[in-house]
N, C-alpha and C positions, 0 to 999 in steps of 0.2 A: 432522489437518489441519482439522477443522472448527472448531477454536478459531480458528485462523489465518484461515480464511475468513471467520467473523464479525467479526473485528477488521479487516480489509482492507475488507470490507464497508461497515463503520461509517465507516472514514476516507473511503472514496470516496462515500458516500451523503451524506456531510456536509461537502463542501468548505468551504464557508464558516466551519464551526466548527472546522476543522482545518487550514486552511492561510491563509497571511496574503496580502495583495493581490497579491505576487508570485508566488503559488501554489507557496510552499515551507510546509512543515510547520511549524505553530508549537510551542509547548512541549508541549500536550496532544496534539498529533499524534505528536510525537518519541516520546512514552510509551508510546503504541500502537504506534508502529512498532519501538521498542526490545522490547516482549514478541513481536511477531512475528518480528524477526531472533533473538532469542534461541530460540525455538521451534524455527525452520527450521533453525537451526546445530546442535540437538541432534537433528535429524531425518534423514531420507534425501534431503533436497533437494540437488540436485546442482549448481546455479549458484551457487556460492559468490561467484562474481565479481560477480553480479547484485546480492547482497546487501551486498556492500561498498560499490559504487557508489550503492546507495539509502542506505546509512548516509552515506557522505558528502556526497551531493547530493541531500537528501530533496524532491525537486521533484515536483509533481502528475505529470509524464510519467514519470519514474523510479518512482513508486509504482504508475501504471497498468501499467508494464512488469512490475513484480513480480507485480501482481494477473493477469496474463495468463498469465504464467509457470505460476502456481499454478493458477488458476482456468479458464484458456482466455479466448480473445478474445471469446467470447459473453458472458462475464461482465462485462467490460469496457463491451460496448453497452449491456447491462441496466442497469449502474450509471449510465452516462449518462442514460437515461432517468428514473433516478430524481432527477436535479437535479445532478448533479455537473458540473464545467466542463470535462470532457475534450474 
């Protein structure tokens, strides 16, 4: 899960790099999300429905929900301070 945590932190701490102006993941962000989802699908992560939703609609809000499910709400708040647009 440490690998997933690092990838998700990278996404949310660099919103302007990985999300477009509509706050949807761009191609580089989707590559990172693909790695996250592939890792979580083979792990014991329980909320497969959330993974499906994030894959289908890779918005900033949905990615933040995934981060919250994995790292907790405190992590989302800390990433907001790093410069995310959450």
